[in-house]
PLY file of the C-alpha trace (Angstrom):
ply
format ascii 1.0
element vertex 643
property float x
property float y
property float z
element edge 642
property int vertex1
property int vertex2
end_header
-35.60 -33.24 -144.72
-32.36 -31.45 -144.90
-32.28 -27.89 -146.37
-28.89 -28.70 -147.88
-28.76 -32.28 -149.07
-27.53 -33.94 -152.33
-28.22 -37.46 -153.19
-26.01 -40.34 -154.97
-27.16 -39.23 -158.43
-25.44 -35.90 -158.07
-22.59 -36.90 -155.87
-21.31 -39.72 -158.35
-21.62 -37.24 -161.19
-18.28 -35.43 -160.91
-19.32 -32.62 -163.28
-21.83 -31.66 -160.89
-20.11 -32.45 -157.57
-16.75 -31.13 -158.06
-18.41 -27.72 -158.80
-19.71 -27.66 -155.30
-17.52 -26.33 -152.39
-17.65 -26.46 -148.74
-15.86 -24.14 -146.20
-15.69 -23.79 -142.37
-13.73 -21.18 -140.57
-12.72 -19.97 -137.33
-12.08 -16.66 -135.96
-8.35 -16.99 -136.15
-8.29 -17.06 -140.08
-8.00 -20.75 -140.28
-10.46 -23.00 -142.23
-11.36 -26.31 -143.84
-12.40 -26.20 -147.39
-12.83 -28.86 -150.23
-15.60 -30.10 -152.55
-18.62 -32.04 -151.42
-16.83 -35.09 -152.37
-13.58 -34.44 -150.68
-11.55 -34.08 -153.98
-9.43 -30.78 -153.59
-9.80 -28.87 -156.60
-7.83 -25.71 -155.85
-4.40 -25.10 -153.91
-6.56 -23.21 -151.38
-8.30 -26.39 -150.41
-7.41 -28.58 -147.34
-8.57 -30.23 -144.30
-6.44 -28.06 -142.09
-5.49 -24.58 -143.55
-4.17 -22.12 -141.06
-2.10 -18.74 -140.49
1.48 -19.42 -139.56
2.51 -15.84 -138.56
6.18 -16.90 -137.77
6.58 -17.51 -141.65
4.48 -14.97 -143.43
0.90 -13.37 -143.38
-0.62 -16.24 -145.91
-2.59 -19.14 -144.95
-0.92 -22.64 -145.15
-2.15 -26.13 -146.03
-0.92 -28.23 -143.38
-3.23 -31.28 -143.80
-4.39 -31.50 -147.41
-6.77 -34.66 -147.18
-7.50 -37.79 -145.39
-8.22 -40.94 -147.40
-10.36 -43.45 -145.55
-10.22 -47.21 -146.50
-12.75 -49.74 -145.56
-11.56 -53.40 -145.26
-13.72 -56.26 -144.93
-12.75 -60.09 -145.56
-9.42 -58.72 -146.76
-10.80 -56.58 -149.43
-9.95 -52.85 -149.25
-12.38 -50.20 -150.42
-10.78 -46.67 -150.58
-13.23 -43.76 -150.07
-10.83 -41.25 -151.12
-10.76 -39.11 -154.47
-7.85 -37.32 -156.07
-7.44 -35.97 -159.86
-4.12 -36.92 -161.20
-2.20 -36.18 -164.36
-4.08 -37.05 -167.52
-7.57 -36.21 -166.12
-7.70 -39.54 -164.20
-9.57 -39.87 -160.87
-8.28 -42.18 -158.33
-9.25 -44.00 -156.20
-12.89 -43.04 -157.02
-14.32 -43.23 -153.34
-17.15 -41.01 -154.65
-19.04 -44.04 -156.22
-19.59 -45.22 -152.58
-21.29 -41.97 -151.63
-25.06 -42.52 -151.00
-26.05 -39.06 -149.90
-24.41 -35.74 -148.59
-25.99 -32.99 -146.36
-24.88 -30.08 -144.20
-27.88 -28.99 -142.12
-25.74 -28.70 -139.00
-22.26 -29.89 -140.06
-21.23 -31.83 -143.23
-22.24 -35.34 -143.30
-21.58 -37.93 -145.95
-22.91 -41.37 -145.90
-21.13 -44.17 -147.77
-22.11 -47.75 -148.63
-19.53 -50.52 -149.27
-21.39 -53.77 -149.67
-22.97 -54.38 -146.39
-21.03 -51.71 -144.68
-22.78 -48.28 -144.21
-20.46 -45.70 -142.58
-21.25 -41.92 -142.09
-18.59 -39.18 -141.63
-19.20 -35.85 -140.16
-16.80 -32.93 -139.97
-16.60 -29.84 -137.81
-14.02 -27.17 -137.70
-13.43 -25.39 -134.09
-14.46 -21.89 -133.88
-11.77 -21.02 -131.36
-8.76 -23.55 -132.18
-6.83 -24.53 -135.36
-8.57 -27.96 -135.08
-10.63 -30.03 -137.61
-12.61 -33.00 -136.15
-14.17 -35.88 -138.10
-16.49 -38.39 -136.55
-16.94 -41.87 -138.04
-19.95 -43.96 -137.22
-20.41 -47.59 -138.45
-24.10 -47.62 -138.98
-24.23 -51.15 -140.32
-21.96 -54.09 -141.12
-22.35 -57.99 -141.16
-18.81 -58.78 -140.22
-15.61 -57.37 -138.59
-14.60 -53.96 -140.34
-11.08 -52.26 -140.25
-10.53 -48.69 -140.97
-7.46 -47.29 -142.55
-6.51 -43.57 -142.60
-3.98 -42.07 -145.12
-2.92 -38.39 -144.27
-1.72 -36.33 -147.29
0.46 -33.54 -145.74
1.35 -30.41 -147.67
3.06 -27.97 -145.18
3.04 -25.01 -147.65
1.48 -21.49 -148.37
-1.75 -21.41 -150.26
-0.23 -19.42 -153.07
2.44 -22.18 -153.61
2.64 -25.79 -154.46
5.00 -28.60 -153.09
7.03 -31.09 -154.99
9.15 -33.95 -154.08
12.19 -32.93 -152.27
15.04 -33.99 -149.95
14.31 -31.31 -147.37
11.38 -33.06 -145.92
11.49 -34.06 -142.22
10.09 -37.73 -142.18
10.43 -38.10 -138.24
7.29 -38.48 -136.29
6.72 -38.95 -132.58
4.04 -41.02 -131.01
1.50 -38.96 -128.68
-1.61 -40.20 -127.22
-3.84 -42.36 -129.70
-1.70 -40.82 -132.51
1.40 -38.85 -133.90
2.96 -35.57 -134.42
5.11 -34.27 -137.35
6.50 -31.25 -138.80
7.63 -31.66 -142.47
9.61 -28.23 -142.45
11.60 -25.98 -140.35
9.51 -22.85 -139.11
6.07 -24.63 -139.19
4.33 -25.83 -136.08
3.64 -29.63 -135.29
0.76 -31.33 -136.93
-0.94 -33.43 -134.25
-3.11 -36.40 -135.62
-5.10 -38.09 -133.00
-8.12 -40.57 -132.26
-10.65 -40.91 -129.73
-9.24 -44.36 -129.20
-6.11 -46.25 -129.31
-4.88 -46.76 -133.16
-2.04 -48.47 -134.79
0.23 -46.18 -137.06
2.15 -47.98 -139.70
5.01 -45.72 -140.93
5.31 -46.13 -144.75
6.29 -42.94 -146.18
5.47 -42.16 -149.77
5.10 -39.31 -152.23
1.84 -39.27 -154.21
2.98 -37.40 -157.51
0.74 -35.43 -160.08
-2.11 -34.47 -157.92
-4.03 -31.90 -160.04
-6.10 -28.86 -159.29
-8.47 -28.01 -161.99
-9.32 -24.51 -160.64
-5.74 -23.34 -160.78
-5.34 -25.00 -164.35
-8.34 -22.83 -165.51
-6.50 -19.71 -164.42
-3.34 -20.58 -166.00
-1.56 -21.22 -162.83
0.75 -24.19 -162.02
-1.72 -26.99 -161.09
0.08 -30.12 -160.13
1.83 -30.84 -156.80
3.29 -33.83 -155.05
1.91 -34.91 -151.41
3.71 -36.49 -148.80
1.95 -39.57 -146.94
3.94 -40.65 -143.92
1.92 -43.97 -143.54
-1.27 -45.02 -142.31
-3.43 -45.30 -139.15
-5.44 -48.56 -138.74
-8.11 -49.62 -136.22
-11.02 -51.81 -135.88
-14.63 -50.47 -135.66
-17.87 -52.38 -134.56
-21.27 -51.73 -135.77
-22.83 -48.67 -134.02
-19.30 -47.41 -132.78
-18.22 -43.94 -133.15
-14.76 -42.84 -133.38
-13.41 -39.19 -133.68
-10.29 -38.21 -135.55
-8.78 -34.52 -135.08
-6.02 -32.70 -136.59
-4.51 -29.53 -135.03
-1.50 -27.52 -133.96
-1.68 -28.49 -130.37
-1.86 -31.99 -128.50
-5.46 -32.93 -127.77
-6.79 -34.57 -124.75
-8.40 -37.62 -126.64
-10.45 -38.82 -123.63
-12.68 -35.72 -124.22
-12.71 -35.72 -127.99
-15.90 -37.16 -128.36
-17.56 -34.82 -125.93
-15.81 -31.71 -127.49
-17.21 -32.78 -131.02
-20.74 -33.06 -129.44
-20.37 -29.67 -127.73
-19.34 -28.08 -130.91
-22.18 -29.33 -132.73
-24.67 -28.30 -130.11
-23.39 -24.60 -130.48
-23.88 -24.43 -134.15
-26.93 -22.83 -135.60
-28.62 -24.97 -138.20
-28.55 -24.34 -141.90
-32.26 -24.97 -141.93
-33.23 -22.05 -144.31
-31.81 -19.04 -146.43
-31.43 -16.74 -143.53
-29.73 -19.09 -141.23
-27.25 -20.11 -144.13
-26.36 -16.26 -144.50
-25.77 -15.71 -140.90
-23.66 -19.01 -140.57
-21.63 -17.70 -143.47
-21.11 -13.99 -142.07
-20.00 -15.69 -138.83
-17.34 -17.50 -140.87
-15.74 -14.19 -141.51
-15.49 -12.83 -138.03
-12.05 -12.33 -137.42
-10.37 -12.18 -133.88
-6.75 -13.42 -134.21
-5.57 -11.94 -130.72
-6.41 -9.68 -127.88
-9.68 -7.47 -127.96
-9.36 -6.40 -131.76
-12.20 -7.47 -133.94
-12.58 -7.46 -137.68
-14.44 -8.86 -140.74
-12.68 -10.71 -143.53
-13.73 -9.49 -146.99
-14.03 -13.24 -147.88
-12.92 -16.68 -148.09
-10.77 -18.55 -148.83
-8.02 -15.82 -149.94
-9.16 -12.27 -148.82
-7.87 -10.55 -145.90
-9.40 -7.62 -143.90
-10.04 -4.63 -146.40
-11.20 -1.26 -145.06
-13.65 -0.45 -147.61
-15.28 -4.02 -147.49
-15.63 -3.79 -143.78
-17.34 -0.42 -143.63
-19.69 -1.30 -146.32
-20.57 -4.40 -144.74
-20.22 -4.10 -140.95
-23.97 -3.02 -140.30
-25.58 -5.66 -142.33
-23.20 -8.42 -140.80
-23.85 -7.57 -137.20
-26.47 -4.99 -136.28
-29.39 -6.32 -138.54
-28.88 -9.77 -137.46
-29.10 -8.54 -133.68
-25.46 -8.29 -132.93
-24.99 -4.85 -131.73
-22.19 -5.59 -129.51
-20.10 -7.17 -132.23
-20.67 -4.16 -134.38
-19.48 -1.77 -131.55
-16.53 -3.87 -131.02
-15.30 -4.21 -134.75
-16.11 -0.36 -135.16
-14.07 0.24 -131.89
-11.12 -1.40 -133.55
-11.56 0.28 -136.95
-11.88 3.67 -135.38
-8.67 3.35 -133.76
-7.28 2.42 -137.08
-8.96 5.56 -138.60
-7.35 7.85 -135.91
-4.05 6.33 -136.53
-4.29 7.13 -140.22
-5.55 10.52 -139.82
-2.82 11.27 -137.34
-0.10 9.75 -139.48
0.73 7.24 -136.76
1.53 3.47 -137.40
-1.82 2.01 -138.80
-3.25 -1.28 -137.71
-1.64 -3.87 -139.78
-4.71 -6.14 -140.04
-6.92 -3.45 -141.81
-5.64 -3.25 -145.40
-6.05 -0.30 -147.96
-7.30 2.14 -145.12
-5.53 4.88 -147.34
-7.93 4.19 -150.23
-9.39 7.80 -150.85
-13.02 6.74 -150.52
-12.61 4.51 -147.20
-13.12 7.65 -144.95
-16.40 8.36 -146.73
-17.59 4.72 -146.42
-16.61 4.56 -142.72
-18.93 7.81 -142.14
-21.69 5.86 -144.26
-21.33 2.98 -141.84
-21.78 5.13 -138.93
-24.68 6.46 -140.44
-26.34 3.17 -140.76
-25.68 2.74 -137.24
-27.50 6.13 -136.70
-30.40 4.66 -138.58
-30.62 1.56 -136.59
-29.63 2.87 -133.23
-30.74 6.38 -133.06
-29.26 9.81 -133.36
-28.30 10.25 -129.88
-26.35 6.82 -129.62
-24.44 7.78 -133.07
-23.65 11.01 -131.75
-22.31 9.84 -128.65
-20.28 7.02 -130.22
-19.15 8.12 -133.54
-19.80 12.14 -133.37
-16.11 12.68 -132.75
-14.60 10.51 -135.34
-17.01 11.91 -137.86
-15.82 15.33 -137.33
-12.26 14.30 -137.29
-12.55 12.93 -140.64
-14.48 15.89 -142.15
-11.57 17.96 -140.80
-9.00 15.97 -142.27
-10.38 16.07 -145.73
-11.11 19.86 -145.61
-7.46 20.48 -144.57
-6.43 18.76 -147.67
-4.40 16.29 -145.82
-5.44 13.17 -147.61
-2.79 12.35 -150.28
-5.26 11.44 -152.98
-8.33 13.27 -152.19
-8.49 16.96 -153.05
-11.28 19.38 -152.28
-12.16 21.53 -155.12
-13.38 25.30 -155.28
-16.83 23.64 -156.59
-17.09 21.44 -153.36
-16.36 18.32 -155.38
-13.53 15.85 -154.30
-10.83 15.04 -156.77
-8.77 11.58 -156.76
-6.21 10.61 -159.21
-6.80 7.13 -160.33
-4.99 6.99 -163.68
-2.09 4.82 -162.77
-3.35 3.53 -159.32
-6.90 1.89 -158.85
-8.54 4.17 -156.29
-12.21 2.65 -156.02
-13.59 -0.57 -155.48
-13.13 -1.35 -159.14
-9.68 -2.28 -158.52
-8.31 -4.81 -160.87
-4.92 -4.42 -162.21
-3.20 -5.54 -165.42
0.41 -4.78 -166.27
0.59 -2.55 -163.13
-2.25 -0.33 -164.51
-5.87 -0.15 -163.42
-8.30 -1.81 -165.95
-10.78 0.79 -164.91
-8.96 3.88 -164.44
-11.50 5.85 -162.68
-10.05 9.34 -162.03
-11.26 12.98 -161.30
-14.42 13.65 -159.89
-15.78 10.01 -159.34
-19.49 9.69 -158.99
-19.83 7.82 -155.74
-16.96 9.72 -154.00
-18.79 12.92 -154.17
-22.35 11.45 -153.25
-20.71 9.98 -150.20
-19.09 13.30 -149.58
-22.23 15.20 -149.82
-23.97 12.59 -147.62
-21.07 12.79 -144.93
-21.47 16.46 -144.78
-25.00 16.51 -144.08
-24.86 13.50 -141.64
-22.21 15.58 -139.84
-24.69 18.41 -139.64
-27.23 16.25 -138.25
-24.72 14.81 -135.59
-24.36 18.43 -134.69
-28.10 19.45 -134.44
-28.08 21.10 -137.63
-26.61 24.19 -135.99
-25.00 26.68 -138.59
-21.58 25.84 -139.58
-20.39 28.35 -142.15
-17.90 26.16 -143.93
-19.98 22.93 -144.10
-23.11 25.09 -145.04
-21.23 26.76 -147.90
-20.01 23.13 -149.20
-23.51 21.88 -149.15
-24.88 24.86 -150.95
-22.05 24.34 -153.50
-22.51 20.70 -154.12
-26.36 21.08 -154.39
-25.28 23.01 -157.77
-21.96 21.26 -158.83
-23.03 17.64 -158.38
-25.85 17.68 -160.64
-24.23 19.97 -163.05
-21.03 17.72 -163.23
-22.61 14.22 -163.27
-26.17 14.39 -164.82
-25.97 14.20 -168.61
-28.26 14.83 -171.25
-29.54 11.20 -171.29
-30.41 11.79 -167.51
-28.06 9.16 -166.10
-24.98 10.12 -164.09
-21.35 10.14 -165.66
-19.13 7.56 -163.82
-16.41 10.11 -163.45
-15.32 13.55 -164.75
-11.81 14.46 -165.17
-11.36 17.85 -166.80
-12.91 17.73 -170.37
-12.97 13.91 -170.03
-16.41 12.51 -169.05
-17.08 8.82 -168.73
-20.21 7.71 -170.33
-19.95 4.25 -169.19
-23.25 3.02 -167.70
-22.07 1.31 -164.37
-23.58 0.86 -161.09
-21.74 3.52 -159.16
-24.33 5.94 -159.93
-26.76 3.85 -158.03
-24.63 4.02 -154.97
-24.64 7.64 -155.52
-28.57 7.77 -155.52
-28.82 5.34 -152.83
-27.28 7.71 -150.05
-29.67 9.16 -147.34
-28.86 12.72 -148.30
-28.60 13.43 -151.98
-27.99 16.54 -154.18
-30.41 14.95 -156.78
-34.08 15.66 -157.08
-36.55 12.63 -157.05
-37.04 13.08 -160.88
-33.39 12.80 -161.29
-33.02 9.66 -159.11
-35.95 7.84 -161.00
-34.07 8.40 -164.24
-30.99 6.82 -162.86
-32.58 3.94 -161.52
-34.64 3.65 -164.96
-31.38 3.25 -166.89
-29.83 0.83 -164.26
-33.08 -1.22 -164.57
-32.87 -1.41 -168.22
-28.94 -2.00 -168.44
-27.53 -3.29 -165.50
-29.99 -5.24 -163.37
-30.21 -8.96 -163.13
-31.54 -11.11 -160.38
-28.15 -11.71 -158.97
-27.60 -8.03 -158.62
-26.15 -5.15 -161.09
-23.75 -5.48 -163.95
-20.40 -3.50 -163.51
-20.86 -2.38 -166.91
-23.95 -2.02 -169.32
-23.76 -4.46 -172.27
-24.20 -1.23 -174.58
-20.92 0.41 -173.17
-17.79 -0.15 -174.93
-15.38 -2.88 -173.46
-18.30 -5.13 -172.21
-16.86 -8.37 -171.08
-19.41 -10.23 -168.94
-17.84 -13.82 -168.28
-15.35 -14.30 -165.66
-13.60 -17.19 -167.12
-10.15 -18.23 -168.72
-6.65 -17.16 -167.75
-5.91 -14.72 -164.68
-5.46 -11.98 -167.34
-8.75 -12.66 -168.76
-10.45 -12.67 -165.58
-8.67 -9.35 -164.49
-9.79 -7.80 -167.78
-13.54 -8.90 -167.27
-13.46 -8.36 -163.42
-15.38 -5.06 -163.60
-16.30 -5.01 -167.27
-19.63 -6.69 -167.04
-19.72 -9.10 -164.34
-22.40 -8.94 -161.95
-21.85 -7.80 -158.11
-24.72 -8.54 -155.56
-23.61 -6.12 -153.09
-24.80 -3.19 -154.80
-28.36 -4.75 -155.39
-28.95 -3.56 -151.76
-28.48 0.08 -152.66
-30.66 -0.43 -155.84
-33.46 -1.91 -153.63
-33.33 0.64 -151.07
-33.67 3.37 -153.62
-36.34 1.43 -155.35
-38.37 1.03 -152.37
-38.17 4.74 -151.21
-39.23 5.71 -154.86
-41.81 3.36 -155.41
-42.71 1.56 -152.04
-45.03 -1.44 -152.14
-44.94 -1.74 -155.87
-41.35 -3.10 -155.86
-41.96 -5.67 -153.27
-42.55 -8.45 -155.75
-39.42 -7.76 -157.41
-37.35 -7.77 -154.29
-38.72 -11.25 -153.37
-37.76 -12.50 -156.57
-34.31 -11.24 -156.35
-33.92 -13.17 -152.85
-35.44 -16.43 -154.25
-32.78 -16.18 -157.02
-30.01 -15.58 -154.45
-31.43 -18.48 -152.42
-30.88 -20.67 -155.22
-27.07 -20.27 -154.78
-27.36 -21.89 -151.59
-26.81 -25.25 -153.33
-24.12 -24.08 -155.89
-20.57 -22.99 -155.89
-19.71 -22.93 -152.22
-22.64 -24.28 -150.70
-24.63 -22.29 -148.09
-23.04 -18.99 -149.06
-22.69 -16.44 -151.80
-19.85 -16.18 -154.27
-17.92 -12.74 -154.78
-19.27 -12.13 -158.44
-21.48 -13.67 -161.22
-21.24 -13.73 -165.04
-23.11 -11.11 -166.60
-25.01 -13.43 -168.90
-27.22 -16.60 -168.21
-27.09 -18.87 -166.30
-25.20 -16.10 -164.27
-22.52 -18.61 -162.77
-20.91 -17.81 -159.41
-17.35 -16.96 -159.80
-14.26 -15.64 -157.63
-14.07 -16.17 -153.79
-16.42 -18.65 -152.71
-17.77 -16.67 -149.76
-17.86 -12.80 -150.00
-18.62 -10.65 -147.16
-20.29 -7.58 -148.99
-22.60 -9.76 -150.75
-23.71 -11.64 -147.62
-24.31 -8.28 -145.80
-26.41 -6.94 -148.66
-28.71 -10.02 -148.64
-29.15 -9.50 -144.85
-29.88 -5.72 -145.58
-32.53 -6.49 -148.16
-34.16 -9.08 -145.68
-34.05 -6.42 -143.05
-35.70 -3.78 -145.57
-38.65 -6.35 -146.13
-39.35 -6.57 -142.33
-40.69 -2.95 -142.58
-43.50 -4.07 -144.76
-44.39 -7.14 -142.77
-42.64 -9.64 -144.90
0 1
1 2
2 3
3 4
4 5
5 6
6 7
7 8
8 9
9 10
10 11
11 12
12 13
13 14
14 15
15 16
16 17
17 18
18 19
19 20
20 21
21 22
22 23
23 24
24 25
25 26
26 27
27 28
28 29
29 30
30 31
31 32
32 33
33 34
34 35
35 36
36 37
37 38
38 39
39 40
40 41
41 42
42 43
43 44
44 45
45 46
46 47
47 48
48 49
49 50
50 51
51 52
52 53
53 54
54 55
55 56
56 57
57 58
58 59
59 60
60 61
61 62
62 63
63 64
64 65
65 66
66 67
67 68
68 69
69 70
70 71
71 72
72 73
73 74
74 75
75 76
76 77
77 78
78 79
79 80
80 81
81 82
82 83
83 84
84 85
85 86
86 87
87 88
88 89
89 90
90 91
91 92
92 93
93 94
94 95
95 96
96 97
97 98
98 99
99 100
100 101
101 102
102 103
103 104
104 105
105 106
106 107
107 108
108 109
109 110
110 111
111 112
112 113
113 114
114 115
115 116
116 117
117 118
118 119
119 120
120 121
121 122
122 123
123 124
124 125
125 126
126 127
127 128
128 129
129 130
130 131
131 132
132 133
133 134
134 135
135 136
136 137
137 138
138 139
139 140
140 141
141 142
142 143
143 144
144 145
145 146
146 147
147 148
148 149
149 150
150 151
151 152
152 153
153 154
154 155
155 156
156 157
157 158
158 159
159 160
160 161
161 162
162 163
163 164
164 165
165 166
166 167
167 168
168 169
169 170
170 171
171 172
172 173
173 174
174 175
175 176
176 177
177 178
178 179
179 180
180 181
181 182
182 183
183 184
184 185
185 186
186 187
187 188
188 189
189 190
190 191
191 192
192 193
193 194
194 195
195 196
196 197
197 198
198 199
199 200
200 201
201 202
202 203
203 204
204 205
205 206
206 207
207 208
208 209
209 210
210 211
211 212
212 213
213 214
214 215
215 216
216 217
217 218
218 219
219 220
220 221
221 222
222 223
223 224
224 225
225 226
226 227
227 228
228 229
229 230
230 231
231 232
232 233
233 234
234 235
235 236
236 237
237 238
238 239
239 240
240 241
241 242
242 243
243 244
244 245
245 246
246 247
247 248
248 249
249 250
250 251
251 252
252 253
253 254
254 255
255 256
256 257
257 258
258 259
259 260
260 261
261 262
262 263
263 264
264 265
265 266
266 267
267 268
268 269
269 270
270 271
271 272
272 273
273 274
274 275
275 276
276 277
277 278
278 279
279 280
280 281
281 282
282 283
283 284
284 285
285 286
286 287
287 288
288 289
289 290
290 291
291 292
292 293
293 294
294 295
295 296
296 297
297 298
298 299
299 300
300 301
301 302
302 303
303 304
304 305
305 306
306 307
307 308
308 309
309 310
310 311
311 312
312 313
313 314
314 315
315 316
316 317
317 318
318 319
319 320
320 321
321 322
322 323
323 324
324 325
325 326
326 327
327 328
328 329
329 330
330 331
331 332
332 333
333 334
334 335
335 336
336 337
337 338
338 339
339 340
340 341
341 342
342 343
343 344
344 345
345 346
346 347
347 348
348 349
349 350
350 351
351 352
352 353
353 354
354 355
355 356
356 357
357 358
358 359
359 360
360 361
361 362
362 363
363 364
364 365
365 366
366 367
367 368
368 369
369 370
370 371
371 372
372 373
373 374
374 375
375 376
376 377
377 378
378 379
379 380
380 381
381 382
382 383
383 384
384 385
385 386
386 387
387 388
388 389
389 390
390 391
391 392
392 393
393 394
394 395
395 396
396 397
397 398
398 399
399 400
400 401
401 402
402 403
403 404
404 405
405 406
406 407
407 408
408 409
409 410
410 411
411 412
412 413
413 414
414 415
415 416
416 417
417 418
418 419
419 420
420 421
421 422
422 423
423 424
424 425
425 426
426 427
427 428
428 429
429 430
430 431
431 432
432 433
433 434
434 435
435 436
436 437
437 438
438 439
439 440
440 441
441 442
442 443
443 444
444 445
445 446
446 447
447 448
448 449
449 450
450 451
451 452
452 453
453 454
454 455
455 456
456 457
457 458
458 459
459 460
460 461
461 462
462 463
463 464
464 465
465 466
466 467
467 468
468 469
469 470
470 471
471 472
472 473
473 474
474 475
475 476
476 477
477 478
478 479
479 480
480 481
481 482
482 483
483 484
484 485
485 486
486 487
487 488
488 489
489 490
490 491
491 492
492 493
493 494
494 495
495 496
496 497
497 498
498 499
499 500
500 501
501 502
502 503
503 504
504 505
505 506
506 507
507 508
508 509
509 510
510 511
511 512
512 513
513 514
514 515
515 516
516 517
517 518
518 519
519 520
520 521
521 522
522 523
523 524
524 525
525 526
526 527
527 528
528 529
529 530
530 531
531 532
532 533
533 534
534 535
535 536
536 537
537 538
538 539
539 540
540 541
541 542
542 543
543 544
544 545
545 546
546 547
547 548
548 549
549 550
550 551
551 552
552 553
553 554
554 555
555 556
556 557
557 558
558 559
559 560
560 561
561 562
562 563
563 564
564 565
565 566
566 567
567 568
568 569
569 570
570 571
571 572
572 573
573 574
574 575
575 576
576 577
577 578
578 579
579 580
580 581
581 582
582 583
583 584
584 585
585 586
586 587
587 588
588 589
589 590
590 591
591 592
592 593
593 594
594 595
595 596
596 597
597 598
598 599
599 600
600 601
601 602
602 603
603 604
604 605
605 606
606 607
607 608
608 609
609 610
610 611
611 612
612 613
613 614
614 615
615 616
616 617
617 618
618 619
619 620
620 621
621 622
622 623
623 624
624 625
625 626
626 627
627 628
628 629
629 630
630 631
631 632
632 633
633 634
634 635
635 636
636 637
637 638
638 639
639 640
640 641
641 642
């Protein structure tokens, strides 16, 4: 039985099936995404969505969807599904679905009278290419298939409408056609594994709606162009393959290519395999030898903080040491460029955020824990030293060293931490001054730097560590025995947030074991859920736990009570350090709760965040790197206990 399988009852219930999405990506940043009933509900959805660097740095929906029609005895049965103006769905092809599964690749079984048709989709890992294999499993008479391609040729951030600028011209290629609707775009090649008739009959389909955009208060209706349709006969037991891409394909080898791609896939036969597969979807190697990790799909790019927080869990802990080192080789080059004031890597964004250098050292420390001190010293000792020198020299524009050894960052007008939502050009959570996790990471970085240098005496470093041993607890530990989120002059932020858990989870900490227990106790009582830690306690002012409504409402609640799974990794590591095996049952329950997400939201992966109240619905980006990495890290922790 397939690990991820949905029966007819769920598939024909649009309230259930439209809330479940599927996403497959390649290492060039292109992807295919839709719902499990092939009805697009976001402007980001499409059969072929890909970067067009000649235009901008966004992805672009080239082929939005492909409607299949089964014809028998002159009767046509359309398998497509779109939402139109007024809340109507047409042509209601979901009612023919009998089951959907995605153990290796997405597979839908349709039944139309005596016809049973399977549809399997696979997205190439190396090329901007979507392939769909149709197999006629059963039929009692001659069967014809028709295919209507819905073309968009637009950015994922925009919508398209009926216009006179469209280029309706097409050229025939082997077993298909090529088209390019607008100047600046590549050609779209649509081909089949056998000869096909193309009937040119260009029409606009108006008023297609995307309810996910409507929920956010964005424009949500668009018009899509259908240039005509492909038509062919298919026999019982026969398979045909359709492909769409930005280069012409050798259709004689299309079926073989499809099989080869399937054979190379890891089955999504369990929780671990699903998470690993989802991480693989976020590897990004656009050109050359530079390697990256996307922060999430479908709209995030490469973000420095996310990369450093996640790279160990997403590579080393699943046995991919070489990939870790390649990604870090690219990242270290970017760090050197930033420190020296050279032109920075244009792919890695937000490398100038004040905590990124500290997270970079934290990531290298994770490598040390896995691969040993000597290896870490050889590979990363130099860059760690350069980062420490850079911070000590007061060269960072927004990270200043104070006399007490603490780092100060101004976040009143600009979001400087991972809690970075903005409304009206101002941070919703203006964390500023001595920020708790910044300074915990700073203390940890200094101690790790000492470790890399065999703990030899280093006067300034030793003096700073000694100062922080006093100033950190004096500044952040409050009378209720948890940590202020930030302290800015006389202003002390009493909000109970998970950043204090990041602080106590560091390998090196200026806090006592008793102080750590107190922090963890407060976090357990006020922040902990089985999906992760709330970004704000329900007892703190401004608590907004549900990420719903307009974009303004979502931005206001983004870090004000919603649940973020990635910090659960740090909570659990601290919990196990303090309590050992006594915490294992809780850890296992947490993983079971996360495994439930495999069949919700975007199936087989973990969402960006969750509502802070039951049923803790997944929200935001459909697949999020830091959360996936955190789950893999927790799984790795359990190995130490023989679980």
